[in-house]
N, C-alpha and C positions, 0 to 999 in steps of 0.2 A: 299716303294717300289715306291707309287705313284707318291710321289713327285723328285725320281729320273726321271721318265719316263715323268710328265710336262716339267722337267729341259730340259733333255734331247729333246721334240718336240718346247720349246719354243727357244733353240739353232741353231735347225736346221733352224726354221721357219727365225730366224735373220739372217740367211748363206743364207737362198732363196733370202731374198728383198736384204742383198748385191751382190750376185749376180745375180739378177734382175735389178739390179743401173746399175751394170758395162754392162751388156749387150745392158739397154738404151744408156749409154752414148757414147760404144762403136757404136752402131747403130747412132745413131746422127751426131758422126765425119766422118761416112765411109757416111751416106747420104749427109749429108753439104756437103763432096768434090767430090760427083758424081750428077752433076744439073739434067742427067736424072731422078734417085729415088727423088731428090726432087723435080722437077717438076711433078712427079708420084704422089707424096702423096699430093701435094695441087690438081691434076687433082680428085682424085679418093675422096677429102675433100670436092670439088664442089659438084659432081656426088652425093654425101651422103646426102648433104645440101639439093640439089636443088630438085632431087627424091623423097627424105625423103624416102628411103630404106636401109636397114641394111646393105647390101649384094650387088655383085656385080659379073656377068659373065664377060668372055673377052669379047662376044660380045656387051653387055650391054656398058660396061665401052669403047668400039672402037667406036657405034656410038653416043656416047656422046665427044669423042673426039672428032670424025671428025665434029661434030657442035657445040664445040669450039672454033676451029682453033691448035687444040693440035698439029696436024701434018702438019702445017708449019712448025717445027725446029724438030720435028723427026716424027720416021717412027712404024706403028701400030708393026713392028719386036720389036723394041725396049721399044716399051710398052710393048707389052708380055715377053719381057725378065726383065723387070723392076719389073711387078708386082709378075713373078715366084722368084726373089732374093729378094722383101720382104718377101715373103711366107716363104722363106727356112730362111730368119733374125727370123723370130716369128713375125714380123709387122703383115702380115696378115693371117689369119687363112685360110686352102684350103680343100673345103669335095665336094664330090661329089655328085649330087640329085639322080640320080638312076643310079645302075646296065647295066639296056638297054640300056641309051644314054649318050654321053659323056656331060654332063655338070658339069662345074665346078663352084660351087660359091666360092668366096674369100671374106672373114667376118675381118674387122678390128678388131685387138686387142686392149688390153689397151695400152699396149707397142705403136700401134699407133696415140694415142691419145696423148700419152704422148712427142712419138717424135714431131710430128705435133705440140704442145704448144710450146716444145723448139725450135724446125724448124723457127717457127714465131719472137722469141725471136729474133734468132740470123739475122734472114730475116731484122727484124727492127732497131736492131745492124747496122748493116750494111749499112743501108738507111740512118742513121744518120750520120754515120763515114763518109760517099761519100760526105755529105754535105760540 
């Protein structure tokens, strides 16, 4: 009986990994085809690297974006939409800090780092082919 259960668990885990891989692949394709999402991912990566924080709020990322010149090409509204879209795709985890205050934190998930790695590979491939 235990072996049948263990086999079923292994089978479900295998299906979950396949599902995650398909989700990651479709996320990458969509992000690569949408410049604002790709640019937002790199902005978040730079923010995390520079501030050494694991998560961010709307205000903290907007402040960082204005300092780095992100708004030369995109508005803060575009940044808000991109962050919400990435959260709905599972690339970012959205959590509230407290019930009284309206502070929302966004934290990168494992999918974020996988997408980021693959996005960098795609960007490197494009820069090499453009030479």
